[in-house]
N, C-alpha and C positions, 0 to 999 in steps of 0.2 A: 699775398698769394705764395703759401708753400710751394717748393717744385718738386715735382714728382724726381727721387734719386733713383739715378740706376747704376747697378754696380757692373760692368764689363771685364770679365777674366779674361785671359789670355790674348790681351790686346796687344796690337803692334802700331808701328805708326800710321800706316797705311788705314787699320781701322778708325782711327781719332781723325784722319784726313778725310774719310767721307762721312760718319758720322756726324763727327762737327757742321760738316756742310749742309745735309740733312736736319740737323738739328736745330740750325740757325733760321728755319721756318717757325713763325710766330706761335702756328698749333702744335708745337712740341715744345723747344724750348727749355729741356730737361736739364738736370744736375747728372752728368754722366761722370763717372770715374773710372777713367783706365788702369785696371790691373794688369801688370804684364804678365806676372804668373798663372800657373794653370788652376783651374779650381779645383783643390781639393783638400783633403780632411787637415792639411796645414795653412791652408789660406781661407777656407770658409767663414772664417771669424772676422774677416774682411767686410763681409755681407751685413755686418750686424749695423743699423739704422738705417738701411735703404728697402725699398718697395719694392724692388723687381732684379733680379740677376740675369745677366745676357752671360752663354758661354758659347763655345764653339766645339768643333768636332772631337779632339782629344781631351777634353773637359770631360772625365767621368762622374756622372752624377747617381750616387749608389742612394741606397734605402738611408745610412747614416747621416749622409751629408741631407739628404731632402728633410730629414729628422729634424736637423740643425735650424735648417733653413725655416723650417716652421716655427720654430722658438723664437726667431730672430723677427719674426712678423714679415716674412717675404711670400707674397700672393702669387708672385707670376715667375717663372723661368722662359725666357725669350732664347731660343736657340737662335743663331745667326747661320743657319745649314739649313739645308735640307733634310739630309740624313738626321737619325734620332736614336741609334742603338747606343748611344752613350748615355742614354736616362734612364733609370728603371721607372719604367711607366707606372708597374702595377705598384710600387711603392709611391708614388706620386699622387695617386689616381685617391681623389677623395681629400687631400691634402693642397696640395699646390697645382696652379693648371700650369702646363707645358703648350709652349707655342712655338714655332717654326716657321722657315722661309720655303714654302714649298716649291718655288722656281724664282730662279733671278734671270739668268742668261745662259738655259740650253745650248745655245750656239758657244758659249765660251768652253765647255767642256767637251764639246762634241769636236770642236775644230782643235782642241787639246788633243785628244784621242786621235784623229786623223794624223797629227803633227808627230805623234810618237812614230805611227805607222811610217809615215813617210822618211823621217830620220833613222827609226831602224833599217828600213830596205836600202835606200840610198846611202847611207854612213855619211850624212851630208855633218856632222857631230864630229866624227872622224877627221872629216877633209878638213874643216875648219882649223884644227890643231896643227894637221899636216903643213897647212899653206902659212899660216904663222911662223912655222918654222922653217920657212923655205923649203919645204918639201914637196914637189908638186909631182908625186909620182900617185897612179891611181890602182896599184899593185892592192887585191884584196877589199877592193870598195865595190864591187860588183854588184848590183841590184837585180832585181825583176818587173817585168811591166808588171802593174795592177791590174791595167786593162785586161779582162780576161780572165781573171782570178776570180776566186768562191771567198766570200767575206760571209763569218758567222757574226750575227749581232743579236745579243740576246738581253734580252729587256728593250721594249718598244714604247717606252714614254716617250717624254718632248725630246732627251737627248738622243735616246737612241734613232729616234726618226730621222732626227736630224743627220746623223754619223749615216744612215740608210742612205738618204739624199746626196750626199758627197760622196759616199763612193758608187752609187750609181752613174752620177757624172764623169767617174773615171772609168767607166765602163764595165764595173764588176757585176758578177752576180749575187745578188744579197740575198742571204737567207736570214729568218729571223726567228726570234722566240720570244713567246710572252705567257704568261699564266691566262692574261685578258686581252686576247690577238683582237688587233685593229683590222679586219681584212679591207674595209674600205682602204685604210691609210696604204696597205699592201697592192690593189688592184692598182691604184692610183699612179704608185711608184714602180710597181714592178719587182716587189720584193716579193718573197713566199715564205710563209709559216711553215716550218716544220719542226721536228720532235730534237731533242738537244741531239741524242744520238747520232741524227743526221749531220748535223752543225759540226760535230766532233768530228764524224768521220769523211767529212768532204771538204770543209773549210781552209784554205791555204792562211786568214787572219780569221783569229775568233775576239772579237771585244766584247767586255761586259759592260751594260749600262743597267743591271740591275739593281734594286735596294738588296742589303742585308736582312736577311730573314731566319729564323732557326731551320727553317728546310734545304737552304741553300748554302750557308756554312760550308767551307770547303769545297764546291761544286767542283773546282779543278782539283783534282787528286789524282794519285797514281792512277787509279783503275781509268778515271776518263781521259787521264794523256796517254795513255796506252792503245785509247780507241783512236787518238786525233792520226793525221798524216804527218808523215817525217816531215821534219822541217817548219811544221805550223809554226805562225806567229802569234803570241796573246798579248791581248792588251788589256788594261785593267787600269780605269779611270774612275773606278766605280767605290768599293770599300775592300779593304785590305783582306778581311777574310774569308772572300769568296775564293780566295785563292789558299791553298795548303803551302806554304812558301818551301817548307822542306822537300814536298814532292816535286814543285817547280824546278829547284836545284839538281834535283834526279834528274828531271827530264831534259835539263840543259845541258846535265855531263854525259848523258845519253846521245845527245843530241838530236832526240825525238823531236825536242821543241828548238824550232831556228833562231828564235829570238824573244825577246820580250820586255815589253815596255808599260813600266809600270808609276803611276801617281800617285799609288796607294800603296800600303803596307800592312802586314797584321800588326806588328809592334810599334807603331809607326808615331803613336804618341811619345813617346820618350825622346825622339830624334826631330822629327820633323817641324820645320818652321823655328828652328833654334840652328844655332853655329856652333859647330864641333870640330870646326876646323883644326884648331891646336890640340885636338884629344883623340886619344884611342879610342875607336869604337868598341864596346865591350860585346852588343850582339853579335854573336857570332854567326847566325843565320844572315843577317843583313851585310854583314862583312864580307861573306861568302858571296853574295849577289854582285857586290859592286866590284869583284874581282873577273867578271864575265864579262868579255869583251862585245857579246851581243846581248846585253840588258843594260836598256837605257830606265835610269830610275830619275823621275822630277818627284820634288817635296809636298806634294798634294797642291800643286798650283794650277791645275785646269781649271778652275774656276777662277782663276786672278786675272779678271779685266777691269776695269775702269766701269764697264756698263754693269759688269756683276757686282762689283763693290758698292756701286748707288742704288743698285736695286737692292743687294740684302739690307742697308741702312735704313733705306726707305721702308721697305716692308716689316723690319724689326721695330723700327718707332711708332709705326702704325697698328700693329698689333699691340705695343704699348699703350698708346693712345684709347683704342676702340676697346682693351680691358678696365683701363681704370676711368676713363670717360663715358663710355657707352655701355659699359658690360654685354661687350659682346668678343667673341671668338672664333673668327671665321677660320684661325690657321692652327685652333687648337689639337693638339695628339693626345691620347690618354690610351690603357692597354686595351680597352676596349675596341676603341676604334684600332688600334694597329692588329687586333686578331681578329677584326669583322663583325665584333659583338655589342657594337654599340648598340644600345636599346634608343637614342635619338636621334632620328634621321636628317632633322634640317640643321643647318649650320647652328653652332652655340655653344652654350657651355655645355659640356658633358656631364658637369655632376651641381 
């Protein structure tokens, strides 16, 4: 029996560890080739001879690459992520099916978002380096009680809801916004749905947990920042382009923004998940961000827990199995689905 072959791009040692573990299950046992490089015009030819390709968040799958994949006979693009803004879904429609991992561990991302809040507030990351240098002063490490403060949570999907529950545990007032509000959840947790302007004007901490859509690109910008409370903390573990980074920098310089915790960045594809410690960063915007003492950047690691990696590997391989062995695609995405225009309501193949 010929084994199904998967080309996994932008793979790291931890991908191999968890995918190999799940792939050991006899119901999979696929031939997985781990390719360290990003999926792009220079590497797409490596997909020749495979049945499916597996890509990550910073692999841009555009119209030309989709055309080449189809010429190679690729039938499935498997995203090992929940987000899919890196794929040209309109170009893939009718040519190659695209699947994703809609959920893995929402606790991983939610807990990381709160960790950024706590670190920025109490400056534990700075205290760590001080004490390592035998400096035990606490000057300039002052924070604030989160109890009694107001948090604005934008996006109440699985991750946003967990963030709400954690922050309510701190005794915070939690304001939420979502295009599809869950009023039962709000009633159970004590969160309150409000409009975005109310969140901007009244929140001490604003945290982003919404998907990136054409409508909310740069939703945090010079205008919305001007409406925020002085000294507001902004947290983003969603997608980099939710924030206009240049406007964020201006807000930091003027001290309108008191601090920012970012696990994502607009142009992260050139840097995140790679080691540039021996090189100068040529991205002037990212370099400027790194100079602020009140900015904490992590390199898209919010998802990075053992539980999440195991779930990603299992769901990805199950997506592959269901398509090739049972002709099913419960986690398919297409441009009609993403725009709410899908004519097929039941789960399955969109074309």
